[in-house]
N, C-alpha and C positions, 0 to 999 in steps of 0.2 A: 445696723446693722449689725447682728450681738454675731459675734461668734467663744467660742468655747474657747479654754489654756487649761488644758490639763497640766496641773505638777508636782514638782515634788521636788522641790525645795532647790534646786540650780539658782544658784548669785543671779543669772543673765535673767532672772524671768520679771522680779520685779522690773528691770528698768524696757524689760520686752512689749508687756501692758502697758508701761507708762506712755511709749512710742505708739502701738495703737491703738492707744485715744486721740490721739495728742492728734491720731488722720485721722477719728469721726468712727470710731467701729467703739459698740459695747463689750469688751470682757465681762464674759464670765467665766466662772475659777471654778475649775473640780479640783481641791487640794487637799483630799485625802489623804495620799500618799504621804503627805511632810510630814502627817504625824505616825501614819505606822508601813513603818517597813516593812511588813511580811506580807503587803496586797500581792496574793497572786493574781494571774492573768485571765484564772475566771474573774478577781476580783476587779478589778479593770475593763473588762468586756461590760460587768454591768449594773458601773461604774459611769460609765460614756454610756448606757445605751438610754441607760436614767435621766441623762440630764440630753441626751437629743431629744427623747420624748419631751419632753417640760417643755426645754427652751431652742427649741430647731431652730440654730445657729447658723452660720452663713460658714462654715466651717472648723474644724475641731485641730489646737497647734500645741504644741506643744517644744520642747527641747529635747535631745537627742530624742530619737527612733522608739513605741512600742510597738511589737508587733501585736500587743490585742488590741489596740489604737488602731490603727490598718487595720485587724478584720471586721473590728467595725463600722466603721468608716465600710466601708466595701461595702460589709448589707447593707448600710442603709442608706449606697451611693454617693455619702456627702463626703468632702474630700481634705483629708489628713494632709498637715501640713505640720512640720519640723524643720531645724536647723540645729543641726549638730555645732555643738562645742567642747568639742573633747575627740580621742584621738586615741585606741581604738575606737569604738562603737562595736560590741560583737550580735546585736541584733539587728543590722543591714544584712547580716548574710542568711535573715530569714526570709523564708520564698514569698512573706507578702510585700517586702518591699516591691516588687512588682506588680502591686493593684493600681488599674487606670487611676483610679481615685487617690494615689502620694503626690503628694508635691517633697519631695524633701532637697529641703537645702543644705548642701554640703562645705564645710568651711575648708578641707586642706584640700588639695588638689588631686591627691594620691587615690585621695580615701572619696570624690567623686569617678576620680581615671576607672577606681577598682571596682564598681557599685551603678555605674551609669550603664553599662551592657543591659545590667538583666530590666532598668525601666529607661529605655531613653529619652520620656518625655516626659514623665514624671521626676528625675533626677536637675538638678539644677545647682554651680560652682557657691558659693558666697562667703565670700570674708567674714572674720568675724567687727563690730565693733565697739566704737566708746563712748562711753555715760557721760559725754563734754558739761553736760547744763546740769546734770546731778555735784558732779565734781566739783567748778566754780564754787556750786555751796558751801561744799566741806572747804575750798581752797579760803574763801572768803574768809570765815571761821577763827583761821590759823591769829593765834594772839604767840608773847613774846613769848611764854610758856612753852607751846608748841616749836615755837624753833631751836630753845635747846633742849629741848627734849630730840627732835629730829630731825635737829643738820646734822648729814654723815658726809664723811668720804666716797667709800663709796659702798651701795646697804645694796642686800636681795632678802626679799618678800616671798616665800616660800617653800613647800615641801625640800628635805634632804631625801627622799620614796623610803628613807629604811621600808616603813612602813605599809607600803605600798608597792613592793618586791617581795612576791610570792617565791620568790629562790631561794629569800629567808632561811622558810619557813618549810621547805623539804632539807632529807635529810638521806635519802636513798639514791641515788645520784650514784654510779661510779667515777674514779677516779679520774677518764677518759672522758665521757661525760660533760664534770667538772671542766677540763681542761679545755675543751670543745669550744665550750658555752663560752670559757676565758678567753677565748684566743677570738674567739667574735669578734664581743662585747668590748676591750681591748684594739679591736682591728677601728672597728668603726667610730670610736672614738676616737682616730686621727685622722677621722672628715668630714665638713663641714656643708650643710643643705642636704647631706646626698644619705638614706639609707638600704642597706644591701644588706643586711639581715636576715633577711625572705627568704633571698637564695641563696644566705648561705647556710640557714637552719636543714639539719637534710632530714627523711622523716624518718630517721636514728632517731636523730635528737628528740624531735618532736614525738615520736613516741611512749621513750624515756619519761619527758616531763608528764603525760597522762596518765601514763603509771605510778610517777611519785609526788602525781600533784592529784586526789577527787574532785576538786574543785573543774580542775582542764574546763576550760568552755568549752560542751559542744553539744548542740540548738539541732532538735529531734527532725525539724523539715529545716533546714541547713543548704543554700544553695549552691551548695559544693565543699568536699572535702576541707574545712577551712584553718585544720589542725597545726601545719605549721605559721600560718599568715596568727593563730595565739602563742604560738610557743617563742614568734619575733618581735612582740607590739606587747604583748602584756607580761612576757617571761625577761627575753635579753634586754627590753627595751625601759624595762623598768628596773635592771641591772643597771644599765650601758648611764643610762638618767640618776640615780645612786651616786654611782660610781665619779662618773663626769660635775655633778654639784658641788661634796665632798672636795673631787680634787682641783677645781678650780676657789673657791675660797681658801684652802687651803695653800696655795703657789699664789695667788693675790693677797695674801694678809703675807707673804710675806717679804712684802714691799709697800703694803700701804696699810691704813684700820679701816678694816674690813668690817658692817655693823652687821649680823642674821637676825630675822625675823621668822623662828619657825618654833611649832611645836612638835618637830622632831626631834628623835633622840642626835646630841650633836657629841658624844660622847668622842669620832672619827676626827673633829676641828685641832687645829693648833690654830691658835695668838686671834681668831676668830671672835671675834666681841659678840658675844649669845644673849639676846633677849628673847623674850617666850613669842607667842603670836600675838595678832592686834587685828582687832575690831576691820574687816573690810570696811564697812562701810564709811565711818567715823575715825577709825585712824590713818588708813593704809595709804591714802591719798595726800597724806598730807606727808611721810615718806617720805612717798614719788617727787613730793613738789618739792620737798624741805634739801633733799639729798642731793649731792652733787651728782653725783656720777651714780643710777641705779640697774643694776644689773637683769638681763633676762637670760635664761638661760631651756631652750627648746628640749621639749623630749626626746628622743624618737621618734617615739611614733606618728609626732605630724611628721609625717614626710614632709612635705611640701608648703606646709602652711603658714599663717600666725597665730598661736596663740596668745589669748584670747590679754594677755598678763602683757606686751604690746603695746593695744590698745588701750590700757585703764594708766600705762606711766603716762603717756604718750598724750593723752587728754584730764593729763593734771599737770601738761605745764613741764614735763618733766621729763630730763635729760635722760637719753635712751642711749645704752651697750648693751646689744644684743648677741648670741650670737647668727651668722648667716643662713637665712633657709633663701631658696632658690625663689615664692612669689613676694620673697620683699623687697624688691624694685619694679616690681609691678606697681605698687600703688606708694611707695617713698624709695627719697635717693641721702644714697649713704653718703654720708657727713655732710649735706644740709639739714633731713628731717632727723636724723640720727644716725647713732655708729654703731656699725656690726666691724664681729673680727671673723679668723679663720683657721684661727691655730691663738698656744694659748701666750705665746711669746709675741701676737699682734697684741692680744687684749689685755696684757703688761706692757706694754710701750704707748697704747691710748690711752690704759687711766692715764701712765705718765706726764701723757702731754696734756690731756684733757683736766685734766687737775693742778697745771699748767699755766692755762689756757682759758681764763675765768669768758673772758667775754666771746669769745669760741662760741662756750658752751652752751653760755646765756643763748646768745641768740637760735643753736643750732634744736635748745631743743624748745626756744619759740615758733623757729618753725616745725616744728612736730604740733605740737599744739595746736598749730592753726590749718593745717593739714589733716586732722581727723576730724576738728570742729565742720570744716568747708567741704570733708570727700568722706569722713569714713563712720556718723553716728550711725543709732539706734535706728532713729527715723529717717531716714538714708536706706537704708538696709528696710527696715520695714516698709516701705516704698517698695521695694525687688520685692517684698514678698507677697503683697497684697493682689499687685501686678501678676507674677508668678502664682495664685491662686487661682484668677480671675479666666488662665487661661485652659 
């Protein structure tokens, strides 16, 4: 049985295709968008239509949602499946989300709750996964030189969000608007595991951002007015991510040696040991496996769900220290499979404790690895997706 995978370059795509193949499906790729980022929806329609005519796949699948593909599949009467790995995914506001040919798997339950009313049958909740088998191959290749290079006390791999924060390029907000945004962001950072920013964003602030930024997302066929959602998650959420990451790393560096691997601007950091970006496939797993404590800081737009980084670290056999998220205890046991914090003070205290208690740290890392290997691999998730696509 053949399926068509529409690719744009997500890091998750190869692992998804490998899992589909292991389950007996032949995966045909449409990957023009990996090389040409200027494709229009009309181009996507043409590419997918031609592939359907030529390949006659069982279904089409993509990472994240493409309204143009949903339109094509609806026209041909063929099922379209997607799995979100990001939040927000603004394309979910498209009216094409409601087509009966869709089978959309959303990783964040808040995202699922938001969009499920538009397609009760076709929208499911599905957490992300770990590429344990691929990580194992990298871990087995670790050399003594790798151990010297990547063995750190407290490590963080990721963006500081300066380059992803649209508020950094907006210069026309007035003092009230800037102050209001700053106040909401600061308040949000005092609460772990709950995002109230959309409730706090007023229509006035949303309209101010819309006027100030010509790139403010506005869908012509939107299911609803999503201006406050966009303001909260694309703007305030990214500001919160940048602020939180810089503040957290600077605070930890007052007490411990902290190593950061990033391509972001690091000029606001103090005492943090800054390294450049690292290769995702063959370097990142070594950092996760060899570091004593691996940090995860979930961005606010991921409201309840678990980001891919959690599954990556655990799948590499690394010790994970993550902020608390509502869905965390549905899949893992805090203090057994991983550690979590609910405040900056707790984070500092727990880092100090686990740097001094190696046996506990190693045991928790092993438990986390075994948990994702048993329940949370891409093969586990693709089984659920295939089942959902057949219904």
